N, CA, C, O and the ligand as a Tripos MOL2 file, in Angstrom:
@<TRIPOS>MOLECULE
protein
  241   239    61     0     0
PROTEIN
NO_CHARGES

@<TRIPOS>ATOM
      1 N           6.9150  -68.0600   28.4920 N.3       1 MET1
      2 CA          7.7150  -66.9810   28.1880 C.3       1 MET1
      3 C           9.1100  -67.4260   27.5720 C.2       1 MET1
      4 O           9.5990  -68.5280   27.8230 O.2       1 MET1
      5 N           9.7050  -66.5010   26.7580 N.am      2 SER2
      6 CA         11.0260  -66.8790   26.2440 C.3       2 SER2
      7 C          11.8630  -65.5670   26.2700 C.2       2 SER2
      8 O          11.3470  -64.4650   26.4550 O.2       2 SER2
      9 N          13.1220  -65.7560   26.0810 N.am      3 LYS3
     10 CA         14.0620  -64.6640   26.0270 C.3       3 LYS3
     11 C          14.5510  -64.2200   24.6540 C.2       3 LYS3
     12 O          14.6780  -65.0270   23.7330 O.2       3 LYS3
     13 N          14.8220  -62.9340   24.5340 N.am      4 CYS4
     14 CA         15.2940  -62.4570   23.3260 C.3       4 CYS4
     15 C          16.7420  -62.9290   23.0750 C.2       4 CYS4
     16 O          17.5950  -62.9200   23.9620 O.2       4 CYS4
     17 N          16.9640  -63.3420   21.8070 N.am      5 LYS5
     18 CA         18.3650  -63.7910   21.5320 C.3       5 LYS5
     19 C          19.2890  -62.7320   21.4580 C.2       5 LYS5
     20 O          20.4940  -62.9610   21.5670 O.2       5 LYS5
     21 N          18.7980  -61.4640   21.2620 N.am      6 GLY6
     22 CA         19.7290  -60.3490   21.1400 C.3       6 GLY6
     23 C          20.1990  -59.7570   22.3910 C.2       6 GLY6
     24 O          21.3820  -59.4310   22.5000 O.2       6 GLY6
     25 N          19.2900  -59.5790   23.4260 N.am      7 CYS7
     26 CA         19.6690  -58.9000   24.5770 C.3       7 CYS7
     27 C          19.3330  -59.7060   25.8720 C.2       7 CYS7
     28 O          19.7460  -59.3220   26.9670 O.2       7 CYS7
     29 N          18.6130  -60.7740   25.7310 N.am      8 GLY8
     30 CA         18.4540  -61.5790   26.9070 C.3       8 GLY8
     31 C          17.0890  -61.1270   27.6500 C.2       8 GLY8
     32 O          16.6820  -61.8140   28.5870 O.2       8 GLY8
     33 N          16.5220  -60.2030   27.3190 N.am      9 ALA9
     34 CA         15.2930  -59.7190   27.9490 C.3       9 ALA9
     35 C          14.1760  -60.7420   27.7880 C.2       9 ALA9
     36 O          14.1290  -61.4840   26.8070 O.2       9 ALA9
     37 N          13.2420  -60.7700   28.8080 N.am     10 GLU10
     38 CA         12.1230  -61.5980   28.6370 C.3      10 GLU10
     39 C          11.1400  -60.9750   27.7550 C.2      10 GLU10
     40 O          10.8100  -59.8000   27.9190 O.2      10 GLU10
     41 N          10.6660  -61.6930   26.8470 N.am     11 VAL11
     42 CA          9.7300  -61.2620   25.8770 C.3      11 VAL11
     43 C           8.5330  -62.1970   25.7750 C.2      11 VAL11
     44 O           8.6240  -63.3560   26.1790 O.2      11 VAL11
     45 N           7.4500  -61.7320   25.2590 N.am     12 GLN12
     46 CA          6.2620  -62.6110   24.9430 C.3      12 GLN12
     47 C           6.0530  -62.6050   23.4710 C.2      12 GLN12
     48 O           6.1970  -61.5570   22.8410 O.2      12 GLN12
     49 N           5.7160  -63.7360   22.8820 N.am     13 TRP13
     50 CA          5.4690  -63.7730   21.4090 C.3      13 TRP13
     51 C           3.9910  -63.7790   21.1990 C.2      13 TRP13
     52 O           3.2280  -64.5100   21.8290 O.2      13 TRP13
     53 N           3.6120  -62.8880   20.2400 N.am     14 ILE14
     54 CA          2.2680  -62.8720   19.7400 C.3      14 ILE14
     55 C           2.2640  -63.0700   18.2390 C.2      14 ILE14
     56 O           3.3050  -62.9660   17.5900 O.2      14 ILE14
     57 N           1.1160  -63.3500   17.6960 N.am     15 LYS15
     58 CA          0.8590  -63.3410   16.2020 C.3      15 LYS15
     59 C           0.2310  -62.1580   15.8360 C.2      15 LYS15
     60 O          -0.7510  -61.7660   16.4670 O.2      15 LYS15
     61 N           0.7500  -61.4460   14.7430 N.am     16 THR16
     62 CA         -0.0040  -60.3740   14.2070 C.3      16 THR16
     63 C          -1.1340  -60.8340   13.2960 C.2      16 THR16
     64 O          -1.1600  -61.9600   12.8000 O.2      16 THR16
     65 N          -2.0270  -59.9420   13.1100 N.am     17 PRO17
     66 CA         -3.1440  -60.3780   12.2390 C.3      17 PRO17
     67 C          -2.7510  -60.9090   10.8600 C.2      17 PRO17
     68 O          -3.5370  -61.6010   10.2130 O.2      17 PRO17
     69 N          -1.6100  -60.6050   10.4400 N.am     18 SER18
     70 CA         -1.0980  -61.1160    9.1820 C.3      18 SER18
     71 C          -0.3770  -62.4870    9.3920 C.2      18 SER18
     72 O           0.0980  -63.1150    8.4460 O.2      18 SER18
     73 N          -0.3260  -62.9020   10.6570 N.am     19 GLY19
     74 CA          0.2550  -64.2700   11.0440 C.3      19 GLY19
     75 C           1.7010  -64.3030   11.1920 C.2      19 GLY19
     76 O           2.3300  -65.3600   11.1480 O.2      19 GLY19
     77 N           2.2160  -63.2160   11.3590 N.am     20 LYS20
     78 CA          3.7270  -63.1680   11.6480 C.3      20 LYS20
     79 C           3.9490  -63.1400   13.2120 C.2      20 LYS20
     80 O           3.1960  -62.5080   13.9530 O.2      20 LYS20
     81 N           4.9540  -63.8140   13.6310 N.am     21 ALA21
     82 CA          5.3060  -63.7770   15.0750 C.3      21 ALA21
     83 C           6.1290  -62.5620   15.4200 C.2      21 ALA21
     84 O           7.0880  -62.2010   14.7380 O.2      21 ALA21
     85 N           5.6940  -61.9140   16.5640 N.am     22 MET22
     86 CA          6.3960  -60.6460   17.0080 C.3      22 MET22
     87 C           6.6520  -60.7290   18.4720 C.2      22 MET22
     88 O           5.7710  -61.1270   19.2340 O.2      22 MET22
     89 N           7.8030  -60.3750   18.8800 N.am     23 PRO23
     90 CA          8.1870  -60.3570   20.3240 C.3      23 PRO23
     91 C           7.7240  -59.0240   20.9570 C.2      23 PRO23
     92 O           7.9550  -57.9750   20.3570 O.2      23 PRO23
     93 N           7.0970  -59.0230   22.1120 N.am     24 LEU24
     94 CA          6.6720  -57.8530   22.8270 C.3      24 LEU24
     95 C           7.3680  -57.7820   24.2090 C.2      24 LEU24
     96 O           7.6260  -58.8000   24.8500 O.2      24 LEU24
     97 N           7.6460  -56.5830   24.6200 N.am     25 ASP25
     98 CA          8.1600  -56.4100   25.8540 C.3      25 ASP25
     99 C           7.1480  -56.8360   26.9440 C.2      25 ASP25
    100 O           5.9400  -56.7840   26.7090 O.2      25 ASP25
    101 N           7.6340  -57.2590   28.1370 N.am     26 MET26
    102 CA          6.7740  -57.7730   29.2040 C.3      26 MET26
    103 C           5.9920  -56.7710   29.9050 C.2      26 MET26
    104 O           4.9330  -57.0540   30.4650 O.2      26 MET26
    105 N           6.5540  -55.4660   29.8840 N.am     27 GLN27
    106 CA          5.8270  -54.5140   30.6470 C.3      27 GLN27
    107 C           4.7360  -53.8370   29.9960 C.2      27 GLN27
    108 O           4.9310  -53.2650   28.9230 O.2      27 GLN27
    109 N           3.6670  -53.8490   30.5190 N.am     28 ARG28
    110 CA          2.4520  -53.1970   29.9210 C.3      28 ARG28
    111 C           2.5720  -51.7090   29.8750 C.2      28 ARG28
    112 O           3.0530  -51.1440   30.8570 O.2      28 ARG28
    113 N           2.2080  -51.0550   28.8960 N.am     29 GLN29
    114 CA          2.3150  -49.6270   28.6470 C.3      29 GLN29
    115 C           0.9320  -49.0180   28.5960 C.2      29 GLN29
    116 O           0.0030  -49.6610   28.1070 O.2      29 GLN29
    117 N           0.7770  -47.9110   29.0400 N.am     30 THR30
    118 CA         -0.4900  -47.1380   28.7950 C.3      30 THR30
    119 C          -0.2470  -45.9960   27.8170 C.2      30 THR30
    120 O           0.6200  -45.1540   28.0500 O.2      30 THR30
    121 N          -1.0020  -45.9620   26.7320 N.am     31 ILE31
    122 CA         -0.8190  -44.9510   25.7780 C.3      31 ILE31
    123 C          -2.0600  -44.2040   25.4370 C.2      31 ILE31
    124 O          -3.1400  -44.7130   25.7390 O.2      31 ILE31
    125 N          -2.0170  -42.9750   24.8020 N.am     32 VAL32
    126 CA         -3.1480  -42.2620   24.5470 C.3      32 VAL32
    127 C          -3.1750  -42.1910   22.9340 C.2      32 VAL32
    128 O          -2.1750  -41.8240   22.3170 O.2      32 VAL32
    129 N          -4.2130  -42.5110   22.3680 N.am     33 THR33
    130 CA         -4.3230  -42.3780   20.8810 C.3      33 THR33
    131 C          -4.4490  -40.9490   20.5480 C.2      33 THR33
    132 O          -4.6070  -40.1210   21.4450 O.2      33 THR33
    133 N          -4.3840  -40.5950   19.2200 N.am     34 LEU34
    134 CA         -4.6090  -39.2630   18.7460 C.3      34 LEU34
    135 C          -6.0130  -38.7950   18.9940 C.2      34 LEU34
    136 O          -6.2480  -37.5870   19.0290 O.2      34 LEU34
    137 N          -6.9630  -39.6920   19.1700 N.am     35 GLU35
    138 CA         -8.3500  -39.3910   19.3600 C.3      35 GLU35
    139 C          -8.6200  -39.1450   20.8090 C.2      35 GLU35
    140 O          -9.7420  -38.8210   21.1960 O.2      35 GLU35
    141 N          -7.5190  -39.3090   21.6790 N.am     36 GLY36
    142 CA         -7.7110  -39.0760   23.1220 C.3      36 GLY36
    143 C          -8.1530  -40.3090   23.9450 C.2      36 GLY36
    144 O          -8.3270  -40.2600   25.1620 O.2      36 GLY36
    145 N          -8.3180  -41.3970   23.2050 N.am     37 GLN37
    146 CA         -8.5580  -42.6590   24.0380 C.3      37 GLN37
    147 C          -7.4200  -43.2200   24.6960 C.2      37 GLN37
    148 O          -6.3290  -43.3030   24.1310 O.2      37 GLN37
    149 N          -7.6510  -43.6610   26.0160 N.am     38 VAL38
    150 CA         -6.5300  -44.2840   26.6670 C.3      38 VAL38
    151 C          -6.5310  -45.7590   26.5170 C.2      38 VAL38
    152 O          -7.5420  -46.3760   26.8530 O.2      38 VAL38
    153 N          -5.5630  -46.3480   26.0740 N.am     39 VAL39
    154 CA         -5.5510  -47.8060   25.8100 C.3      39 VAL39
    155 C          -4.2680  -48.3460   26.4610 C.2      39 VAL39
    156 O          -3.2990  -47.6030   26.6270 O.2      39 VAL39
    157 N          -4.2580  -49.6170   26.8250 N.am     40 SER40
    158 CA         -3.0840  -50.2410   27.3060 C.3      40 SER40
    159 C          -2.6850  -51.3820   26.4050 C.2      40 SER40
    160 O          -3.5230  -52.0550   25.8060 O.2      40 SER40
    161 N          -1.4320  -51.5780   26.3270 N.am     41 GLY41
    162 CA         -0.9330  -52.7020   25.4320 C.3      41 GLY41
    163 C           0.5480  -52.8280   25.7580 C.2      41 GLY41
    164 O           1.0490  -52.5210   26.8400 O.2      41 GLY41
    165 N           1.2260  -53.3390   24.6430 N.am     42 PHE42
    166 CA          2.6190  -53.6760   24.9130 C.3      42 PHE42
    167 C           3.5000  -53.1410   23.7240 C.2      42 PHE42
    168 O           3.0380  -52.9960   22.5930 O.2      42 PHE42
    169 N           4.7070  -52.8790   24.0380 N.am     43 THR43
    170 CA          5.5840  -52.3020   23.0040 C.3      43 THR43
    171 C           6.3630  -53.5540   22.1980 C.2      43 THR43
    172 O           6.8190  -54.5500   22.7600 O.2      43 THR43
    173 N           6.4040  -53.3290   21.0090 N.am     44 SER44
    174 CA          7.1610  -54.2830   20.1770 C.3      44 SER44
    175 C           8.5980  -54.3730   20.6860 C.2      44 SER44
    176 O           9.2180  -53.3420   20.9460 O.2      44 SER44
    177 N           9.1420  -55.5890   20.8360 N.am     45 HIS45
    178 CA         10.4890  -55.5920   21.3510 C.3      45 HIS45
    179 C          11.4780  -55.2520   20.2770 C.2      45 HIS45
    180 O          12.6220  -54.9020   20.5680 O.2      45 HIS45
    181 N          11.0400  -55.3530   18.9930 N.am     46 PHE46
    182 CA         11.7860  -54.8000   17.8800 C.3      46 PHE46
    183 C          12.1870  -53.3870   18.0330 C.2      46 PHE46
    184 O          13.2600  -52.9690   17.5970 O.2      46 PHE46
    185 N          11.2900  -52.6190   18.6770 N.am     47 ALA47
    186 CA         11.4920  -51.2510   18.8180 C.3      47 ALA47
    187 C          12.4470  -50.8350   20.0870 C.2      47 ALA47
    188 O          13.0310  -49.7530   20.1520 O.2      47 ALA47
    189 N          12.5080  -51.7690   20.9940 N.am     48 THR48
    190 CA         13.3020  -51.4660   22.2380 C.3      48 THR48
    191 C          14.5450  -52.2690   22.3540 C.2      48 THR48
    192 O          15.4050  -51.8810   23.1450 O.2      48 THR48
    193 N          14.7310  -53.3130   21.6770 N.am     49 CYS49
    194 CA         15.9270  -54.1530   21.8330 C.3      49 CYS49
    195 C          17.1440  -53.3820   21.5580 C.2      49 CYS49
    196 O          17.2610  -52.7490   20.5090 O.2      49 CYS49
    197 N          18.0960  -53.4120   22.5020 N.am     50 PRO50
    198 CA         19.2850  -52.7180   22.2910 C.3      50 PRO50
    199 C          20.1600  -53.4120   21.1680 C.2      50 PRO50
    200 O          21.0520  -52.7880   20.5940 O.2      50 PRO50
    201 N          19.8870  -54.6130   20.9100 N.am     51 ASN51
    202 CA         20.6890  -55.4430   19.9540 C.3      51 ASN51
    203 C          19.7810  -55.8230   18.7150 C.2      51 ASN51
    204 O          19.8780  -56.8940   18.1150 O.2      51 ASN51
    205 N          18.8710  -54.7990   18.4010 N.am     52 ASP52
    206 CA         17.9740  -55.2020   17.3840 C.3      52 ASP52
    207 C          18.5490  -55.3670   15.9480 C.2      52 ASP52
    208 O          17.8370  -55.7570   15.0230 O.2      52 ASP52
    209 N          19.7900  -55.0730   15.8040 N.am     53 ASN53
    210 CA         20.4900  -55.3890   14.4660 C.3      53 ASN53
    211 C          20.4870  -56.8340   14.2920 C.2      53 ASN53
    212 O          20.5600  -57.2700   13.1430 O.2      53 ASN53
    213 N          20.4050  -57.7300   15.3920 N.am     54 ASN54
    214 CA         20.3880  -59.1450   15.2350 C.3      54 ASN54
    215 C          19.1380  -59.4450   14.4250 C.2      54 ASN54
    216 O          19.1600  -60.3590   13.6010 O.2      54 ASN54
    217 N          18.0650  -58.7220   14.6230 N.am     55 PHE55
    218 CA         16.7830  -59.0140   13.9030 C.3      55 PHE55
    219 C          16.8630  -58.5380   12.4470 C.2      55 PHE55
    220 O          16.4420  -59.2320   11.5230 O.2      55 PHE55
    221 N          17.4310  -57.3030   12.2700 N.am     56 ARG56
    222 CA         17.4560  -56.7020   10.9530 C.3      56 ARG56
    223 C          18.4220  -57.3300   10.0760 C.2      56 ARG56
    224 O          18.2600  -57.2420    8.8590 O.2      56 ARG56
    225 N          19.3510  -57.9170   10.5340 N.am     57 LYS57
    226 CA         20.3680  -58.6640    9.5770 C.3      57 LYS57
    227 C          19.8550  -59.9890    9.1990 C.2      57 LYS57
    228 O          20.4780  -60.6690    8.3840 O.2      57 LYS57
    229 N          18.7710  -60.3990    9.7290 N.am     58 GLY58
    230 CA         18.0830  -61.6070    9.4010 C.3      58 GLY58
    231 C          18.7680  -62.8820    9.9360 C.2      58 GLY58
    232 O          18.5060  -63.9900    9.4670 O.2      58 GLY58
    233 N          19.6970  -62.6790   10.9810 N.am     59 ALA59
    234 CA         20.3590  -63.8500   11.5320 C.3      59 ALA59
    235 C          19.2900  -64.6100   12.3590 C.2      59 ALA59
    236 O          18.7770  -64.1350   13.3730 O.2      59 ALA59
    237 N          19.0170  -65.7460   11.8790 N.am     60 ASN60
    238 CA         18.0270  -66.6120   12.5820 C.3      60 ASN60
    239 C          16.7110  -65.9330   12.7330 C.2      60 ASN60
    240 O          15.7790  -66.5110   13.2930 O.2      60 ASN60
    241 ZN         16.2610  -57.9600   22.6830 Zn       61 ZN61
@<TRIPOS>BOND
     1     1     2 1
     2     2     3 1
     3     3     4 2
     4     3     5 am
     5     5     6 1
     6     6     7 1
     7     7     8 2
     8     7     9 am
     9     9    10 1
    10    10    11 1
    11    11    12 2
    12    11    13 am
    13    13    14 1
    14    14    15 1
    15    15    16 2
    16    15    17 am
    17    17    18 1
    18    18    19 1
    19    19    20 2
    20    19    21 am
    21    21    22 1
    22    22    23 1
    23    23    24 2
    24    23    25 am
    25    25    26 1
    26    26    27 1
    27    27    28 2
    28    27    29 am
    29    29    30 1
    30    30    31 1
    31    31    32 2
    32    31    33 am
    33    33    34 1
    34    34    35 1
    35    35    36 2
    36    35    37 am
    37    37    38 1
    38    38    39 1
    39    39    40 2
    40    39    41 am
    41    41    42 1
    42    42    43 1
    43    43    44 2
    44    43    45 am
    45    45    46 1
    46    46    47 1
    47    47    48 2
    48    47    49 am
    49    49    50 1
    50    50    51 1
    51    51    52 2
    52    51    53 am
    53    53    54 1
    54    54    55 1
    55    55    56 2
    56    55    57 am
    57    57    58 1
    58    58    59 1
    59    59    60 2
    60    59    61 am
    61    61    62 1
    62    62    63 1
    63    63    64 2
    64    63    65 am
    65    65    66 1
    66    66    67 1
    67    67    68 2
    68    67    69 am
    69    69    70 1
    70    70    71 1
    71    71    72 2
    72    71    73 am
    73    73    74 1
    74    74    75 1
    75    75    76 2
    76    75    77 am
    77    77    78 1
    78    78    79 1
    79    79    80 2
    80    79    81 am
    81    81    82 1
    82    82    83 1
    83    83    84 2
    84    83    85 am
    85    85    86 1
    86    86    87 1
    87    87    88 2
    88    87    89 am
    89    89    90 1
    90    90    91 1
    91    91    92 2
    92    91    93 am
    93    93    94 1
    94    94    95 1
    95    95    96 2
    96    95    97 am
    97    97    98 1
    98    98    99 1
    99    99   100 2
   100    99   101 am
   101   101   102 1
   102   102   103 1
   103   103   104 2
   104   103   105 am
   105   105   106 1
   106   106   107 1
   107   107   108 2
   108   107   109 am
   109   109   110 1
   110   110   111 1
   111   111   112 2
   112   111   113 am
   113   113   114 1
   114   114   115 1
   115   115   116 2
   116   115   117 am
   117   117   118 1
   118   118   119 1
   119   119   120 2
   120   119   121 am
   121   121   122 1
   122   122   123 1
   123   123   124 2
   124   123   125 am
   125   125   126 1
   126   126   127 1
   127   127   128 2
   128   127   129 am
   129   129   130 1
   130   130   131 1
   131   131   132 2
   132   131   133 am
   133   133   134 1
   134   134   135 1
   135   135   136 2
   136   135   137 am
   137   137   138 1
   138   138   139 1
   139   139   140 2
   140   139   141 am
   141   141   142 1
   142   142   143 1
   143   143   144 2
   144   143   145 am
   145   145   146 1
   146   146   147 1
   147   147   148 2
   148   147   149 am
   149   149   150 1
   150   150   151 1
   151   151   152 2
   152   151   153 am
   153   153   154 1
   154   154   155 1
   155   155   156 2
   156   155   157 am
   157   157   158 1
   158   158   159 1
   159   159   160 2
   160   159   161 am
   161   161   162 1
   162   162   163 1
   163   163   164 2
   164   163   165 am
   165   165   166 1
   166   166   167 1
   167   167   168 2
   168   167   169 am
   169   169   170 1
   170   170   171 1
   171   171   172 2
   172   171   173 am
   173   173   174 1
   174   174   175 1
   175   175   176 2
   176   175   177 am
   177   177   178 1
   178   178   179 1
   179   179   180 2
   180   179   181 am
   181   181   182 1
   182   182   183 1
   183   183   184 2
   184   183   185 am
   185   185   186 1
   186   186   187 1
   187   187   188 2
   188   187   189 am
   189   189   190 1
   190   190   191 1
   191   191   192 2
   192   191   193 am
   193   193   194 1
   194   194   195 1
   195   195   196 2
   196   195   197 am
   197   197   198 1
   198   198   199 1
   199   199   200 2
   200   199   201 am
   201   201   202 1
   202   202   203 1
   203   203   204 2
   204   203   205 am
   205   205   206 1
   206   206   207 1
   207   207   208 2
   208   207   209 am
   209   209   210 1
   210   210   211 1
   211   211   212 2
   212   211   213 am
   213   213   214 1
   214   214   215 1
   215   215   216 2
   216   215   217 am
   217   217   218 1
   218   218   219 1
   219   219   220 2
   220   219   221 am
   221   221   222 1
   222   222   223 1
   223   223   224 2
   224   223   225 am
   225   225   226 1
   226   226   227 1
   227   227   228 2
   228   227   229 am
   229   229   230 1
   230   230   231 1
   231   231   232 2
   232   231   233 am
   233   233   234 1
   234   234   235 1
   235   235   236 2
   236   235   237 am
   237   237   238 1
   238   238   239 1
   239   239   240 2
@<TRIPOS>SUBSTRUCTURE
     1 MET1         2 RESIDUE 1 A MET
     2 SER2         6 RESIDUE 1 A SER
     3 LYS3        10 RESIDUE 1 A LYS
     4 CYS4        14 RESIDUE 1 A CYS
     5 LYS5        18 RESIDUE 1 A LYS
     6 GLY6        22 RESIDUE 1 A GLY
     7 CYS7        26 RESIDUE 1 A CYS
     8 GLY8        30 RESIDUE 1 A GLY
     9 ALA9        34 RESIDUE 1 A ALA
    10 GLU10       38 RESIDUE 1 A GLU
    11 VAL11       42 RESIDUE 1 A VAL
    12 GLN12       46 RESIDUE 1 A GLN
    13 TRP13       50 RESIDUE 1 A TRP
    14 ILE14       54 RESIDUE 1 A ILE
    15 LYS15       58 RESIDUE 1 A LYS
    16 THR16       62 RESIDUE 1 A THR
    17 PRO17       66 RESIDUE 1 A PRO
    18 SER18       70 RESIDUE 1 A SER
    19 GLY19       74 RESIDUE 1 A GLY
    20 LYS20       78 RESIDUE 1 A LYS
    21 ALA21       82 RESIDUE 1 A ALA
    22 MET22       86 RESIDUE 1 A MET
    23 PRO23       90 RESIDUE 1 A PRO
    24 LEU24       94 RESIDUE 1 A LEU
    25 ASP25       98 RESIDUE 1 A ASP
    26 MET26      102 RESIDUE 1 A MET
    27 GLN27      106 RESIDUE 1 A GLN
    28 ARG28      110 RESIDUE 1 A ARG
    29 GLN29      114 RESIDUE 1 A GLN
    30 THR30      118 RESIDUE 1 A THR
    31 ILE31      122 RESIDUE 1 A ILE
    32 VAL32      126 RESIDUE 1 A VAL
    33 THR33      130 RESIDUE 1 A THR
    34 LEU34      134 RESIDUE 1 A LEU
    35 GLU35      138 RESIDUE 1 A GLU
    36 GLY36      142 RESIDUE 1 A GLY
    37 GLN37      146 RESIDUE 1 A GLN
    38 VAL38      150 RESIDUE 1 A VAL
    39 VAL39      154 RESIDUE 1 A VAL
    40 SER40      158 RESIDUE 1 A SER
    41 GLY41      162 RESIDUE 1 A GLY
    42 PHE42      166 RESIDUE 1 A PHE
    43 THR43      170 RESIDUE 1 A THR
    44 SER44      174 RESIDUE 1 A SER
    45 HIS45      178 RESIDUE 1 A HIS
    46 PHE46      182 RESIDUE 1 A PHE
    47 ALA47      186 RESIDUE 1 A ALA
    48 THR48      190 RESIDUE 1 A THR
    49 CYS49      194 RESIDUE 1 A CYS
    50 PRO50      198 RESIDUE 1 A PRO
    51 ASN51      202 RESIDUE 1 A ASN
    52 ASP52      206 RESIDUE 1 A ASP
    53 ASN53      210 RESIDUE 1 A ASN
    54 ASN54      214 RESIDUE 1 A ASN
    55 PHE55      218 RESIDUE 1 A PHE
    56 ARG56      222 RESIDUE 1 A ARG
    57 LYS57      226 RESIDUE 1 A LYS
    58 GLY58      230 RESIDUE 1 A GLY
    59 ALA59      234 RESIDUE 1 A ALA
    60 ASN60      238 RESIDUE 1 A ASN
    61 ZN61       241 GROUP 0 **** ****
């Protein structure tokens, strides 16, 4: 596990199918798709980080 440089939250890094690294929140979420299927997964930390401008500005 590693910590977000922006907010210090614990995140887990995965690789997307396109080979990019992406940080995910540790907490598993249950969501329902538009087709009504219930699936579980994780939220991108890019979406929830309170200091996400650290990512967007391209700092490191
Ligand atoms: Zn963060």
